[in-house]
N, C-alpha and C positions, 0 to 999 in steps of 0.2 A: 497500224501503229506499232510496229516492231515487237510483236508478241504481247501487246497489252490485252489482257483478258478481263479487266475490270476488278481484279483482286484488291486493288488499292482502296476501293470503297469499303470493303469489309474491314480492312485495317483502320480506316478512318472512323468507322462506327465503333470499333473495339477500343480505340485509344482512350476515350473518356472513362470507360470501365476500368482499364488498366490504371489510369491516374487516380481514380477514386479508390481502388483497392490499395494502391501504394500509399495514399494518404491515410487510409484507415489503419494500415499496418504501422505507420509512423506514429499515429495518435495512440494506438494500443501500446506500442513500445514505450512511449513517453509516460503513459499512465503507470505501467509496470515499474519503470525506473523510479518514478516519484513515490509510489507506494512502498517500494523496497527500501528507499532511503528514509521513510517516515519514522522508523524506529531508531531514534538517536541514542547511541551508546552512552553519551554523556548525560542523558536525562536521568533524574533520580528514580530509584526503584520504589516500589510500593512501600517497602520496609523503611526506606529513608524518609519518604514523605510522612509516614506514620510517626517515626521518631521525631521529626521536625514539629509535627502537630502537638506531640506531648511536651516538647521543650517550650513551645510557644504558649502553652497553657490552653490550647483549643480543646483538648480532650483530657479527661482525668485518667489516672493510672488503671482503674478498673476497665474503662472503655478501651484503653490501649491494649491491655492484656487480652480482652475478648477479640479485638480486631486482629491482633497478632496471631492468635490461635486460628482465626478464620483464614488468614493469609497462608499460614502453614498447611492447613487442611486443603486449600485450593492447590497449593504447590504439589502436595503429595498426590492429589487426584490427577493432575496433569502428567506427572512424572512417573 
């Protein structure tokens, strides 16, 4: 058969593995892209949310001060 040594069968067996690997890489890339876009820069910060809660009367000034100090402490611990 003109140099046919049966190597085609091994490629036929390997192709599903190649396609599964390619699909897995594409799914992984999509997950990474979605997660990296999850942090919306237009979303309000914790301080802005806290300010809004004070203005809306959801918390009193004492609780606001305590939460604000806690946020500052967390920011210092990270940075």
